[in-house]
C-alpha positions as CSV (number, residue, x, y, z in Angstrom):
1,M,9.2,7.7,-5.5
2,S,7.5,10.7,-7.2
3,T,6.3,13.9,-5.7
4,H,2.8,12.4,-5.3
5,T,3.7,10.6,-2.0
6,P,5.1,12.4,1.1
7,R,8.6,11.3,2.0
8,Q,7.8,9.7,5.3
9,I,5.1,7.5,3.8
10,A,7.4,6.6,0.8
11,E,10.2,5.6,3.2
12,R,7.8,3.5,5.4
13,L,6.6,1.6,2.4
14,E,10.1,1.0,1.0
15,I,11.2,-0.4,4.3
16,A,8.2,-2.7,4.4
17,I,8.9,-3.9,0.9
18,L,12.6,-4.5,1.5
19,T,12.0,-6.5,4.7
20,S,8.9,-8.4,3.5
21,E,6.9,-7.0,6.3
22,Q,3.2,-7.9,6.6
23,M,1.1,-4.8,7.2
24,R,-2.5,-4.2,8.3
25,L,-3.6,-1.8,5.6
26,H,-6.8,0.3,5.4
27,W,-7.6,1.9,2.0
28,V,-10.4,3.2,-0.2
29,D,-11.0,1.7,-3.6
30,E,-10.5,4.4,-6.2
31,Q,-13.3,2.9,-8.4
32,D,-16.2,2.5,-6.1
33,Q,-15.1,4.1,-2.8
34,T,-15.4,0.9,-0.9
35,H,-13.2,0.8,2.3
36,Y,-11.0,-2.3,2.8
37,M,-8.9,-3.3,5.8
38,T,-6.8,-6.4,5.6
39,V,-3.2,-7.8,6.1
40,V,-1.1,-7.4,3.0
41,L,2.5,-8.1,1.9
42,P,3.8,-5.0,0.1
43,L,5.7,-6.0,-3.1
44,A,6.5,-2.7,-4.9
45,V,5.7,0.9,-5.4
46,E,4.7,1.8,-8.9
47,E,4.8,5.4,-10.1
48,E,2.4,6.7,-12.7
49,E,1.8,10.1,-14.0
50,S,-1.2,10.8,-11.9
51,A,-0.5,8.9,-8.7
52,D,1.7,6.3,-7.0
53,Y,0.4,2.7,-6.4
54,L,1.4,0.1,-3.9
55,R,1.4,-3.4,-5.4
56,C,0.7,-5.9,-2.7
57,R,-0.5,-9.4,-2.0
58,V,-3.6,-9.9,0.1
59,L,-2.6,-12.7,2.5
60,E,-6.2,-13.8,3.3
61,D,-6.9,-15.0,-0.3
62,D,-3.4,-14.9,-1.9
63,T,-4.4,-12.3,-4.6
64,E,-2.3,-9.4,-5.9
65,I,-3.8,-5.9,-5.9
66,R,-2.7,-2.3,-6.6
67,V,-3.7,0.4,-4.0
68,R,-3.4,4.1,-4.8
69,V,-1.0,5.3,-2.1
70,D,-2.9,8.6,-1.5
71,L,-6.1,6.5,-0.7
72,I,-4.4,4.6,2.1
73,Q,-6.2,5.7,5.3
74,N,-3.6,4.7,7.9
75,L,0.1,4.9,8.0
76,P,0.8,1.2,7.6
77,T,1.9,-0.6,10.8
78,P,3.6,-4.0,11.0
79,V,1.6,-7.1,12.0
80,K,3.2,-8.8,15.0
């Protein structure tokens, strides 16, 4: 993961991806600043020049989205 994301967050996301862990995620949309909070399945971290993105599946409606990692408002926690 690039220097855009702090190491502890990068490691937490990688573990979630490797273990197919469902997470309750709260983030802000980078386009319209809308806040979202839902359960997702993290799929991959994608590095871009300006930021890192978490590609994940929203379980509620089975859609795939990309969330800018620095706009995640909570350190993701597992759903039990």
